[in-house]
C-alpha positions as CSV (number, residue, x, y, z in Angstrom):
1,X,23.3,-29.0,37.7
2,X,22.4,-27.5,34.3
3,X,22.4,-23.7,33.7
4,X,19.9,-21.7,31.6
5,X,19.9,-17.9,31.1
6,X,16.6,-16.0,31.4
7,X,16.8,-12.8,29.3
8,X,14.0,-10.3,29.9
9,X,13.7,-7.5,27.3
10,X,11.7,-5.5,24.9
11,X,12.8,-6.9,21.5
12,X,15.9,-4.8,21.2
13,X,19.4,-5.6,20.0
14,X,20.4,-5.7,23.6
15,X,18.2,-8.8,24.0
16,X,19.7,-10.6,21.1
17,X,23.2,-9.7,22.1
18,X,22.7,-11.2,25.6
19,X,21.2,-14.3,24.1
20,X,24.1,-14.8,21.8
21,X,26.7,-14.0,24.5
22,X,25.1,-16.7,26.7
23,X,24.9,-19.1,23.8
24,X,28.5,-18.7,22.9
25,X,29.2,-19.5,26.6
26,X,27.2,-22.8,26.2
27,X,24.1,-21.5,27.9
28,X,20.8,-21.7,26.2
29,X,18.2,-19.0,26.9
30,X,14.6,-18.6,27.9
31,X,13.5,-15.3,26.3
32,X,10.8,-13.2,28.1
33,X,9.4,-10.2,26.2
34,X,7.5,-7.5,28.1
35,X,6.3,-5.5,25.2
36,X,3.2,-5.8,23.1
37,X,4.9,-5.9,19.7
38,X,8.4,-6.4,18.3
39,X,9.9,-6.0,14.8
40,X,12.6,-8.7,14.8
41,X,11.6,-12.3,15.9
42,X,14.5,-12.6,18.3
43,X,13.0,-15.8,19.7
44,X,14.1,-17.6,16.4
45,X,17.6,-17.5,17.6
46,X,19.2,-21.0,17.8
47,X,20.1,-20.3,21.4
48,X,16.5,-19.8,22.6
49,X,14.8,-22.8,23.9
50,X,11.6,-21.1,25.1
51,X,10.0,-17.7,24.8
52,X,6.9,-15.9,26.1
53,X,5.3,-12.5,26.2
54,X,4.9,-11.5,29.8
55,X,3.7,-8.9,32.3
56,X,6.5,-7.9,34.7
57,X,4.0,-7.9,37.6
58,X,3.7,-11.7,37.2
59,X,7.4,-12.3,37.1
60,X,7.6,-14.2,40.4
61,X,5.0,-16.7,39.2
62,X,6.8,-17.0,35.9
63,X,10.1,-17.8,37.7
64,X,8.3,-20.4,39.9
65,X,6.9,-22.0,36.7
66,X,10.4,-22.5,35.2
67,X,11.8,-23.7,38.5
68,X,9.2,-26.5,38.5
69,X,9.7,-27.2,34.8
70,X,13.5,-27.5,35.1
71,X,14.1,-28.8,38.6
72,X,17.8,-29.7,38.1
73,X,18.7,-26.3,36.7
74,X,20.1,-23.0,37.9
75,X,19.1,-19.8,36.1
76,X,21.1,-16.8,35.3
77,X,18.6,-13.9,35.1
78,X,19.7,-11.0,32.9
79,X,17.3,-8.0,32.6
80,X,17.8,-6.1,29.3
81,X,15.6,-3.1,30.0
82,X,15.4,-0.7,32.9
83,X,11.8,-1.8,33.8
84,X,13.1,-5.4,34.0
85,X,16.0,-4.3,36.2
86,X,13.6,-2.9,38.8
87,X,11.2,-5.9,38.6
88,X,14.1,-8.4,39.1
89,X,15.7,-6.4,41.9
90,X,12.3,-6.3,43.7
91,X,12.2,-10.1,43.7
92,X,15.8,-10.7,44.6
93,X,15.3,-11.5,48.3
94,X,12.4,-13.8,47.7
95,X,13.9,-16.0,45.0
96,X,15.3,-19.5,45.7
97,X,19.0,-20.2,45.3
98,X,18.2,-21.6,41.9
99,X,18.2,-18.0,40.5
100,X,21.3,-15.9,40.1
101,X,20.4,-12.2,39.5
102,X,22.1,-8.9,39.5
103,X,21.2,-7.0,42.7
104,X,21.9,-3.8,44.7
105,X,22.5,-3.4,48.4
106,X,19.9,-0.6,48.4
107,X,16.8,0.1,46.4
108,X,17.9,0.0,42.7
109,X,15.5,2.8,41.8
110,X,17.5,5.1,44.1
111,X,20.6,4.2,42.2
112,X,18.8,4.8,38.9
113,X,17.8,8.3,39.9
114,X,20.0,10.5,37.6
115,X,20.5,13.2,40.2
116,X,21.5,10.8,42.9
117,X,23.6,9.0,40.4
118,X,25.5,12.2,39.6
119,X,26.0,13.1,43.3
120,X,27.4,9.6,44.1
121,X,29.7,9.8,41.1
122,X,31.0,13.2,42.1
123,X,31.6,12.0,45.7
124,X,33.9,9.3,44.3
125,X,35.9,11.7,42.3
126,X,34.3,11.6,38.9
127,X,33.8,14.8,36.9
128,X,30.0,15.4,36.4
129,X,28.4,18.2,34.3
130,X,26.4,20.8,36.3
131,X,23.1,19.2,37.0
132,X,19.8,20.2,38.6
133,X,16.0,19.5,38.7
134,X,13.4,21.8,37.3
135,X,10.1,21.5,39.2
136,X,7.3,22.7,36.9
137,X,5.2,24.1,39.8
138,X,8.1,26.5,40.8
139,X,9.9,29.3,39.1
140,X,12.3,28.0,36.5
141,X,15.8,29.3,37.3
142,X,18.6,27.9,35.1
143,X,21.8,30.1,35.1
144,X,22.4,31.5,31.6
145,X,26.0,30.5,31.6
146,X,25.0,26.8,31.7
147,X,23.3,26.9,28.3
148,X,23.1,24.8,26.2
149,X,21.5,22.3,28.5
150,X,20.1,18.8,27.9
151,X,16.8,17.8,29.5
152,X,16.1,14.2,30.4
153,X,13.7,12.2,32.6
154,X,15.0,11.8,36.2
155,X,14.5,8.1,35.8
156,X,14.5,6.3,32.4
157,X,11.5,4.2,33.5
158,X,9.4,7.3,33.9
159,X,10.0,8.7,30.5
160,X,11.2,7.9,27.0
161,X,14.3,8.7,24.9
162,X,12.1,10.8,22.7
163,X,11.6,13.2,25.6
164,X,15.3,14.0,25.7
165,X,16.0,17.4,24.2
166,X,18.7,20.1,24.0
167,X,17.8,23.7,24.8
168,X,20.1,26.6,23.7
169,X,18.3,29.4,25.5
170,X,15.4,30.3,27.8
171,X,12.9,30.4,24.9
172,X,13.7,26.8,23.8
173,X,13.6,25.7,27.5
174,X,10.1,27.3,27.9
175,X,8.8,25.5,24.8
176,X,10.3,22.2,26.0
177,X,8.7,22.5,29.4
178,X,5.3,23.2,27.9
179,X,5.7,20.1,25.8
180,X,6.7,17.9,28.7
181,X,3.8,19.2,30.8
182,X,1.4,18.1,28.1
183,X,2.9,14.6,28.4
184,X,2.3,14.5,32.2
185,X,5.7,15.4,33.5
186,X,5.9,17.4,36.7
187,X,9.7,17.8,36.7
188,X,12.7,17.2,34.6
189,X,16.5,16.9,35.1
190,X,18.7,19.3,33.3
191,X,22.4,19.0,32.7
192,X,25.0,21.2,31.1
193,X,25.4,20.0,27.5
194,X,29.1,19.6,27.0
195,X,29.7,19.6,23.3
196,X,32.1,21.0,20.7
197,X,33.8,19.9,17.5
198,X,36.3,17.7,19.4
199,X,34.0,16.2,22.1
200,X,33.0,12.6,21.8
201,X,30.9,10.0,23.6
202,X,32.7,7.1,25.4
203,X,31.1,4.0,26.9
204,X,32.7,2.0,29.7
205,X,31.1,-1.4,30.5
206,X,32.0,-4.1,32.9
207,X,31.0,-6.6,35.6
208,X,30.8,-6.1,39.4
209,X,31.2,-9.3,41.3
210,X,29.9,-10.6,44.7
211,X,33.3,-10.3,46.3
212,X,33.4,-6.6,45.6
213,X,35.8,-6.6,42.7
214,X,35.0,-4.8,39.4
215,X,36.3,-6.0,36.0
216,X,36.6,-3.5,33.1
217,X,38.6,-3.9,29.9
218,X,39.0,-0.7,27.9
219,X,36.2,1.5,26.5
220,X,33.8,2.0,23.6
221,X,34.4,4.9,21.2
222,X,30.9,5.9,20.1
223,X,31.5,7.3,16.6
224,X,28.0,7.7,15.3
225,X,24.7,8.2,17.1
226,X,21.1,8.6,15.8
227,X,17.9,9.0,17.8
228,X,19.9,8.6,21.0
229,X,21.1,5.2,19.8
230,X,24.8,4.5,19.4
231,X,24.9,2.7,16.1
232,X,28.5,2.7,15.0
233,X,31.7,2.6,17.0
234,X,34.8,0.8,18.1
235,X,35.5,-1.2,21.2
236,X,39.1,-0.8,22.4
237,X,39.6,-3.5,25.2
238,X,43.4,-3.0,25.4
239,X,43.5,0.7,25.8
240,X,43.6,2.0,29.3
241,X,41.5,5.0,30.3
242,X,42.5,7.1,33.3
243,X,39.0,7.3,34.6
244,X,38.6,3.6,35.0
245,X,40.0,3.2,38.5
246,X,37.8,6.0,39.8
247,X,34.8,4.5,38.0
248,X,35.4,1.2,39.8
249,X,35.2,3.0,43.1
250,X,31.9,4.5,42.0
251,X,30.5,1.0,41.2
252,X,31.7,-0.3,44.5
253,X,30.1,2.6,46.3
254,X,26.7,1.8,44.8
255,X,26.9,-1.8,46.2
256,X,25.6,-3.1,42.8
257,X,26.5,-6.6,41.7
258,X,26.1,-7.5,38.0
259,X,26.8,-6.2,34.5
260,X,26.8,-2.4,34.1
261,X,27.3,0.2,31.4
262,X,28.3,3.8,31.8
263,X,28.3,6.9,29.5
264,X,31.0,9.6,29.5
265,X,31.6,12.7,27.4
266,X,35.2,13.4,26.6
267,X,35.2,17.2,26.6
268,X,38.3,19.4,26.2
269,X,40.4,16.4,27.1
270,X,38.5,15.5,30.3
271,X,36.0,12.6,30.8
272,X,32.7,13.7,32.3
273,X,30.4,11.0,33.8
274,X,26.8,11.2,32.3
275,X,25.0,8.1,33.7
276,X,25.2,4.4,34.6
277,X,22.9,1.7,33.4
278,X,22.6,-1.2,35.9
279,X,22.3,-3.7,33.1
280,X,24.1,-4.8,29.9
281,X,24.7,-2.0,27.5
282,X,22.9,-2.2,24.2
283,X,26.2,-2.7,22.3
284,X,27.3,-5.4,24.8
285,X,27.7,-8.1,22.2
286,X,30.6,-6.3,20.5
287,X,32.4,-6.5,23.9
288,X,31.8,-10.3,23.8
289,X,33.3,-10.4,20.3
290,X,36.3,-8.4,21.6
291,X,37.0,-11.3,24.0
292,X,35.2,-10.1,27.2
293,X,32.0,-12.1,27.5
294,X,30.4,-10.4,30.5
295,X,27.4,-12.8,30.9
296,X,29.9,-15.6,30.9
297,X,32.2,-13.9,33.4
298,X,29.2,-13.2,35.7
299,X,27.9,-16.8,35.4
300,X,31.3,-18.3,36.2
301,X,31.8,-16.1,39.2
302,X,28.5,-17.4,40.5
303,X,29.6,-21.0,39.8
304,X,26.9,-21.6,37.1
305,X,29.5,-22.6,34.5
306,X,33.2,-23.4,34.5
307,X,35.6,-20.5,34.7
308,X,37.1,-19.7,31.4
309,X,40.0,-17.4,31.3
310,X,40.1,-14.5,28.9
311,X,42.5,-15.6,26.1
312,X,42.8,-12.6,23.9
313,X,41.3,-9.2,23.7
314,X,41.0,-7.4,20.4
315,X,39.5,-4.2,18.9
316,X,36.1,-4.6,17.4
317,X,34.3,-2.2,15.1
318,X,30.5,-2.6,15.5
319,X,27.3,-1.4,13.8
320,X,23.7,-1.4,14.7
321,X,22.7,-1.7,11.1
322,X,18.9,-1.3,11.3
323,X,19.3,2.3,12.5
324,X,22.6,3.2,11.0
325,X,21.3,2.8,7.4
326,X,18.9,5.7,8.0
327,X,21.9,8.0,7.8
328,X,22.1,7.0,4.1
329,X,18.3,7.3,3.5
330,X,18.1,10.8,4.8
331,X,21.5,11.7,3.1
332,X,23.3,12.4,6.4
333,X,26.1,10.4,4.8
334,X,26.9,9.0,1.4
335,X,26.1,5.5,0.5
336,X,29.8,5.0,-0.4
337,X,31.0,6.1,3.1
338,X,28.4,3.8,4.7
339,X,29.4,0.8,2.6
340,X,33.0,1.5,3.6
341,X,32.0,1.4,7.2
342,X,30.0,-1.8,6.6
343,X,33.1,-3.5,5.0
344,X,35.2,-2.7,8.1
345,X,32.6,-3.7,10.6
346,X,33.6,-6.8,12.6
347,X,30.3,-7.2,14.6
348,X,26.8,-6.4,13.5
349,X,24.4,-6.1,16.4
350,X,21.5,-7.7,14.5
351,X,22.9,-9.8,11.7
352,X,25.0,-12.9,12.7
353,X,26.2,-15.5,10.2
354,X,26.1,-18.2,12.9
355,X,22.7,-17.2,14.1
356,X,20.8,-15.8,11.1
357,X,17.2,-16.8,11.7
358,X,16.0,-13.7,13.7
359,X,16.8,-11.5,10.7
360,X,15.9,-14.0,7.9
361,X,12.5,-14.5,9.5
362,X,11.5,-10.8,9.5
363,X,9.4,-11.0,6.2
364,X,7.5,-14.0,7.5
365,X,7.0,-12.5,10.9
366,X,5.7,-9.2,9.5
367,X,3.4,-11.0,7.1
368,X,1.9,-12.9,10.0
369,X,1.4,-9.7,12.0
370,X,-0.6,-8.0,9.3
371,X,-2.9,-10.9,8.3
């Protein structure tokens, strides 16, 4: 039986990374986009055999269409956005055995609730920053000793990254709440903002398998962030991190099966769990280039493709170049420092010498959009 990946995303570098990871594992992709407009024509990738703009509410019919079109095929479904994660999970029990999807033993939206996520992480022994919910129809009471705090939507699907903000005192909190109310929010999650000159963000990503095992190799050092996007860092697959065994217990406790990505803050020498994304992390392609191809591993565990042992793991410096260059344009860093970083980059998350068409076609794509 043949195997095809179905990637469901919003036109981000997460999408193209999944497509390329599957392509390098000898699986072509059907690319489904659930956003009205995209900037980069990702569907021009040499690994994409079909693409379509879709409404997630019609996903079941779309899957049936491809099942009829490719009768001797099994499909690996990989959601690349949180909305797609929920849509795929809702269909999991109704799909035929031609579809292999990530899934949870409980409602995935429950696992994606950041307060519940933190409680579950704490129960398994992970350190979690002080967290609470502010209900806008009640008196706001955040202890002064917790400031600064960071505000974020309780669920990522019910808010945007642009609504995440840091408040240093009651006055800034009051201003932020008024702004959020004007956007239709009725509550918001707050978390103690752990930050000093030595703190840094860490990403740990891996695969949870149907047999209950969890595979993780090393961690991602997030060196530079902009607009809540990690756009420069290093993947260290061969470096152990003390928190990994406890994180594996957390993933097992959730009952989730599939690719996952977690965020930690290393603060005063201790790792604090921030959140878990029940999907591929946006920088996931650098993990593939480091020797740990997670879509391939998940596909082979589900007998879609032949098992291929990991041969060699290596450090990979990566850059999300479309956003990172803004640091030069607004003079946050010098052009010379940026070029030095470009030279030492092993993996660009947009540009790829073996798959250049998505980036090369941008001028033609934009010209067609504005005709």
